[in-house]
N, C-alpha and C positions, 0 to 999 in steps of 0.2 A: 423606288423613291425611299423606301424604308432604309435600304442600305446606305443611301447618301445621307439621310438624316442621322442614322446611327453613327456613322463615321464622323459626321459633322465637318466634313471638308474633303470628301473624296473627289468632288468636282474640281477642286483647285489643288493640283499636285504640288505646285510651287509653294503655295501657302502651307500645305501640310508638311512638306519637307523642311521648310524654314521653321515651322512651329514645332515639329517633332523634337529636334535636339533641344530647343529652348524649353519646351514643356517638360521634357525628361530631366533637364538640369534643374528646373524649378522643383519638380516633384522629388528628385533625389535630395535636394537641399532641405525641403520641407520634411522629408522622412527622417533625415539626419537629426533635425531639431526634435 
């Protein structure tokens, strides 16, 4: 259970895959600023 909570979305591979690129893009944009 700890692994799932840490990942915050290991149970939903679809959501993780769709959020992965989106989160990375947002993080990169924020880092640039």
